[in-house]
C-alpha angles and dihedrals in degrees: 000000000000118000094182126249116344112248109244141168135200114254090238091057098055107113113246089238093044120129109250125196112198113202098180123119123269096263091052091048092049092054092058141321145171111282111252094014120143111239118212114151113229089238089063098032103107092046092047098040090118090065089063095049090049095046102041115086112245110279093001119149111246114221106204118210137188132150100284106354106268102102092037090053090058092048091046090053090050092049093048088053088054089055095254121142097241132160131189116235103233111234093007122220091344090061091041090055091043090054090055093245114160122265131186140191129216090235099050091245117136110283122237138164113258 
């Protein structure tokens, strides 16, 4: 089944107040993430889908993030099929870091992409 081209956006073009969904695993998240992002690992995503619908502001575009863009592309495709305005962040956290976008950790340690 072909749903057409996957909607995507460059990391540098994500609005600073944009809603980011991070689908990386826990160790990747702990190393560094976008401040304010919602973290639901892809491996748990279908079971935890309700957390996204509760957290995302009504009608907000969901910017989906992983390390390089593969897992987030799959989740973006799933969200689009559910009627959610979702876009894949091209290049994921590696592109985010490369664009000089801010990252944080929960521990206060320097953030990096695992």
